[in-house]
C-alpha positions as CSV (number, residue, x, y, z in Angstrom):
1,M,200.5,71.9,253.1
2,N,200.4,75.4,254.5
3,E,197.5,75.5,257.0
4,N,197.3,79.3,256.7
5,H,196.5,79.1,253.0
6,I,192.7,79.0,253.2
7,P,191.1,80.1,249.9
8,K,187.8,82.0,250.3
9,M,185.1,82.5,247.7
10,E,185.5,86.3,247.8
11,S,189.2,86.2,247.0
12,H,188.8,84.7,243.5
13,N,187.5,86.0,240.2
14,L,184.3,84.1,239.8
15,N,184.5,84.3,236.0
16,Q,187.4,81.9,236.0
17,S,187.2,78.5,234.4
18,I,189.8,76.0,233.2
19,T,189.6,73.0,230.9
20,I,191.8,70.0,231.8
21,F,192.6,66.9,229.8
22,A,193.4,63.7,231.6
23,P,194.6,60.7,229.6
24,A,193.6,57.1,229.4
25,T,195.9,54.7,231.2
26,V,196.9,51.1,231.1
27,A,196.9,49.5,234.6
28,N,198.5,46.3,235.8
29,V,200.7,46.1,232.7
30,A,200.5,42.3,232.7
31,C,202.5,41.2,235.9
32,G,201.9,44.4,237.9
33,F,198.4,43.9,239.4
34,D,197.3,47.1,241.3
35,S,201.0,48.2,241.4
36,L,202.0,49.4,237.9
37,G,200.4,51.6,235.2
38,F,201.3,53.9,232.4
39,S,199.8,56.9,230.6
40,L,198.7,57.2,227.0
41,N,198.4,60.3,224.8
42,E,194.9,59.3,223.7
43,P,192.0,58.8,224.4
44,G,191.1,60.8,227.5
45,D,188.5,63.0,229.2
46,E,188.1,66.8,229.3
47,V,186.7,68.4,232.4
48,I,185.8,72.1,232.7
49,I,186.1,73.5,236.2
50,S,184.5,76.9,237.1
51,L,184.4,79.0,240.2
52,S,180.9,79.6,241.5
53,D,179.3,82.1,243.9
54,S,177.2,79.3,245.3
55,P,178.8,77.1,247.9
56,G,179.3,73.4,247.3
57,V,180.4,71.3,244.4
58,K,177.9,70.9,241.5
59,I,178.2,68.6,238.4
60,T,176.5,70.8,235.8
61,K,176.8,68.7,232.7
62,I,178.1,65.3,231.6
63,T,178.5,64.2,227.9
64,G,179.6,61.0,226.3
65,D,178.3,58.7,229.0
66,D,174.8,57.9,227.6
67,G,173.3,59.2,230.8
68,K,174.9,56.5,233.0
69,L,176.9,58.7,235.3
70,P,175.4,60.5,238.3
71,L,175.1,64.3,238.5
72,D,175.1,64.2,242.3
73,A,178.6,65.4,243.3
74,E,178.8,63.0,246.3
75,S,178.1,60.0,243.9
76,N,180.3,61.1,241.1
77,T,184.0,60.3,241.0
78,A,185.0,63.8,240.0
79,G,182.8,65.4,242.6
80,V,184.0,63.1,245.4
81,S,187.6,64.1,244.6
82,V,187.0,67.8,244.5
83,L,184.9,67.7,247.7
84,A,187.7,65.9,249.6
85,F,190.3,68.4,248.2
86,L,188.3,71.4,249.3
87,K,187.8,70.0,252.7
88,S,191.5,69.3,253.1
89,I,192.5,72.9,252.2
90,K,189.6,74.3,254.3
91,S,188.0,76.1,251.4
92,D,184.3,77.0,251.1
93,Q,184.7,78.0,247.4
94,G,181.9,76.9,245.2
95,I,182.9,74.7,242.2
96,D,181.0,73.8,239.1
97,I,182.2,70.7,237.1
98,E,181.4,69.9,233.5
99,I,182.6,66.4,232.3
100,H,183.1,65.4,228.7
101,K,183.8,61.7,228.5
102,Q,185.9,60.9,225.5
103,M,186.5,57.2,226.2
104,P,184.2,54.4,226.8
105,L,183.0,53.5,230.3
106,G,184.0,50.0,231.6
107,S,186.8,49.9,229.0
108,G,189.8,49.1,231.2
109,L,191.4,52.4,230.2
110,G,190.9,54.3,233.5
111,S,187.8,56.3,232.6
112,S,186.8,57.0,236.2
113,A,190.4,57.8,237.1
114,A,190.7,60.3,234.3
115,S,187.7,62.4,235.3
116,S,188.7,62.4,239.0
117,V,192.3,63.5,238.1
118,A,191.1,66.2,235.7
119,A,188.6,67.6,238.2
120,V,190.9,67.9,241.2
121,V,193.8,69.3,239.1
122,G,191.5,71.9,237.7
123,A,190.2,72.9,241.1
124,N,193.7,73.1,242.5
125,E,194.8,75.3,239.5
126,L,191.9,77.8,240.0
127,L,192.5,78.1,243.7
128,G,196.2,79.1,243.3
129,K,197.8,75.7,243.4
130,P,197.8,75.2,247.2
131,L,199.0,71.6,246.6
132,S,201.6,70.1,244.3
133,K,200.4,67.7,241.6
134,K,201.7,64.7,243.5
135,D,199.8,65.8,246.7
136,L,196.6,65.6,244.8
137,L,196.9,61.9,244.3
138,P,195.0,60.8,247.6
139,F,192.0,62.9,246.5
140,A,191.8,61.4,243.0
141,I,192.1,57.9,244.5
142,L,189.0,58.6,246.6
143,G,187.1,59.1,243.3
144,E,188.4,55.8,242.0
145,K,187.2,54.1,245.2
146,K,183.7,55.5,244.6
147,A,183.7,54.2,241.1
148,C,184.7,50.6,241.7
149,G,184.9,50.1,245.5
150,S,188.7,49.7,245.5
151,A,191.1,52.6,246.1
152,H,193.8,51.4,243.7
153,A,196.1,54.0,242.2
154,D,197.5,52.2,239.1
155,N,195.2,54.2,236.8
156,V,195.0,57.4,238.8
157,A,198.8,57.9,239.4
158,P,199.9,57.6,235.7
159,A,196.9,59.8,234.6
160,L,198.1,62.4,237.1
161,L,201.9,62.2,236.8
162,G,202.4,60.6,233.4
163,G,204.8,57.8,232.3
164,F,205.2,54.5,234.1
165,I,204.3,54.6,237.8
166,L,205.0,52.0,240.4
167,I,202.7,51.9,243.4
168,R,205.2,50.7,246.0
169,S,202.8,51.0,248.9
170,Y,199.2,52.0,249.7
171,N,199.8,52.5,253.5
172,P,201.5,54.8,253.5
173,L,200.9,55.8,249.8
174,D,204.2,55.7,248.0
175,V,204.5,56.0,244.2
176,V,207.6,55.9,242.1
177,S,208.1,57.2,238.5
178,I,209.9,54.6,236.4
179,P,212.2,55.7,233.5
180,F,211.3,54.2,230.2
181,P,212.6,54.1,226.6
182,E,211.5,57.2,224.7
183,Q,210.8,55.1,221.6
184,L,208.4,52.8,223.4
185,Y,204.9,52.7,221.9
186,A,201.6,51.3,223.1
187,T,198.8,49.8,221.0
188,V,195.4,49.5,222.7
189,L,192.5,47.7,221.3
190,H,189.1,48.3,222.8
191,P,186.4,45.7,221.9
192,H,182.9,47.1,221.9
193,I,181.8,45.4,225.1
194,E,181.8,46.7,228.6
195,L,183.3,45.0,231.7
196,R,182.7,46.5,235.2
197,T,185.8,46.5,237.3
198,E,183.9,45.5,240.5
199,D,182.4,42.5,238.6
200,V,185.7,41.3,237.1
201,R,187.4,41.5,240.5
202,K,184.8,39.0,241.9
203,I,186.2,36.2,239.7
204,M,189.8,36.7,240.7
205,R,191.7,34.1,242.6
206,R,191.9,34.9,246.3
207,E,194.8,32.5,247.0
208,I,197.8,31.8,244.8
209,K,200.6,29.2,245.0
210,L,203.9,30.4,246.3
211,Q,205.5,29.2,243.1
212,D,203.2,31.3,241.0
213,A,203.8,34.3,243.3
214,I,207.5,34.0,242.8
215,V,207.2,33.9,239.0
216,Q,204.8,36.9,239.1
217,W,206.9,39.2,241.2
218,S,210.1,38.2,239.3
219,N,208.3,39.2,236.1
220,L,207.4,42.6,237.7
221,A,211.0,43.2,238.8
222,G,212.2,42.1,235.3
223,L,209.8,44.5,233.6
224,I,210.8,47.5,235.7
225,A,214.5,46.7,235.2
226,G,213.9,46.3,231.4
227,L,212.2,49.7,231.3
228,M,214.9,51.4,233.2
229,K,217.7,49.8,231.1
230,S,215.8,50.1,227.8
231,D,216.3,46.3,227.5
232,Y,213.6,45.3,225.1
233,S,214.3,41.6,225.3
234,L,213.9,41.8,229.1
235,I,210.7,43.8,228.7
236,S,209.4,41.2,226.4
237,R,210.3,38.2,228.6
238,S,208.7,39.9,231.6
239,L,205.4,41.0,230.1
240,N,203.8,37.8,231.4
241,D,200.9,37.5,233.9
242,I,200.4,33.9,235.0
243,I,197.9,34.7,237.8
244,F,195.2,37.0,236.7
245,E,195.2,37.0,232.9
246,P,194.2,33.3,232.5
247,V,191.0,34.0,234.5
248,R,190.2,37.5,233.2
249,S,190.8,36.7,229.6
250,L,187.8,34.3,229.7
251,L,185.6,37.3,229.8
252,I,187.1,38.8,226.6
253,P,185.9,37.1,223.4
254,G,188.8,36.3,221.1
255,F,191.5,37.3,223.6
256,D,193.8,34.4,222.7
257,E,193.6,35.1,219.0
258,V,194.2,38.8,219.5
259,K,197.3,38.2,221.7
260,Q,198.7,35.7,219.2
261,A,198.1,38.2,216.4
262,A,199.9,40.9,218.3
263,M,203.0,38.7,219.0
264,Q,203.2,37.5,215.5
265,A,203.1,41.1,214.2
266,G,206.1,42.0,216.4
267,A,204.8,43.2,219.7
268,L,207.1,42.9,222.8
269,G,204.2,41.6,224.8
270,C,200.4,41.7,225.0
271,S,198.0,41.5,227.9
272,I,194.8,42.9,229.4
273,S,194.5,46.6,230.1
274,G,193.2,47.0,233.7
275,S,190.1,44.8,234.2
276,G,189.5,44.7,230.4
277,P,188.1,44.3,227.9
278,S,190.8,46.5,226.3
279,V,194.0,44.7,225.3
280,F,197.3,46.4,225.1
281,A,200.6,45.7,223.4
282,L,204.0,47.3,223.8
283,C,206.2,47.9,220.7
284,T,209.5,49.5,219.8
285,T,208.4,51.8,216.9
286,R,205.2,53.5,215.8
287,T,205.2,51.6,212.6
288,T,205.3,48.3,214.4
289,A,202.7,49.5,216.9
290,Q,200.3,50.3,214.0
291,E,201.0,46.9,212.3
292,V,200.4,45.2,215.6
293,G,197.1,47.1,216.1
294,D,195.9,46.2,212.6
295,A,196.6,42.6,213.3
296,M,194.8,42.7,216.6
297,Q,191.8,44.4,215.2
298,Q,191.6,41.9,212.3
299,A,191.7,39.0,214.8
300,L,188.9,40.5,216.8
301,T,186.8,41.0,213.7
302,H,187.1,37.3,213.0
303,V,185.2,36.5,216.3
304,G,182.5,39.0,215.3
305,L,183.5,42.0,217.4
306,Q,184.1,45.6,216.3
307,S,186.6,47.7,218.2
308,D,188.5,51.0,218.6
309,L,192.2,51.2,218.1
310,Y,194.7,53.6,219.7
311,V,198.4,53.8,218.9
312,S,200.3,56.1,221.2
313,P,203.7,56.8,222.6
314,I,204.0,56.7,226.4
315,N,202.6,60.0,227.7
316,G,205.3,61.3,230.0
317,D,203.4,64.3,231.3
318,G,200.0,63.0,232.3
319,V,197.2,65.5,233.0
320,S,197.4,68.8,231.2
321,V,195.7,72.2,231.0
322,V,193.9,72.7,227.7
323,K,192.5,76.2,228.2
324,Q,192.1,78.7,231.0
325,I,189.8,81.7,231.0
326,N,190.2,84.7,233.4
327,S,187.5,87.2,232.4
């Protein structure tokens, strides 16, 4: 970062605003706990960032959250990310943030990550792009830490950068974009229940057998190799979580029936999206992905739960600018 680039309030047109869309994401991807995630086309969050003549960061409006999210910037994931970004570039520019949640909270689809990513990208755009998109990742991660107490990047990184992202290391932060087949589709089923990430993490195993660890990291290596080689059989064999799914699935009513329905309908694999309760499947065509989704949704209905269904190609771009106003 150029230390001489210090944006000031008076150097910007204060009538500027920008609308950013940040997509939902699937984290863990079965065997890649806290280390692998991918981006969807939908759903996602829209965040409007505006320059202000008043110092500080203000959350001016939130919709779609049923009043659950804080308007205080230091307590809000988007606010935390933007505050850290402004401090890093030594800017005293005032920022107003308007958040429109377009996916459920506690869905396992990276809701908190999406608003953090959108906000910090919008602020960076309005201030003349002092940082690259990838350099914004540490600030978005701080928002995720505020939301669930853990600074994991497997939602934030794919929301920001798009595609499949491997988190190779957290200290130092090192993320890698993984090539994937263009015709790969994701089906995501969101049951109408809410699971809090911090609560779900409390039930996870703290110790695992060496034999299980070997199976798990071999599956992760196989999944990444399958994606890079467009080897669908290898992808299918590798989409297997033997450590966390057996425990987390107990919190998702009808999970076993949903997974069985997905596999019988032609999915390459099926597992929990993030902490749940959303369940994802990977498929080789849109038609198959839709058929898999219908089967998953029907299976969930049989256990008495309604749901939302999303069918999407893998989003290779991540966060995007919807509209910019310079008046």
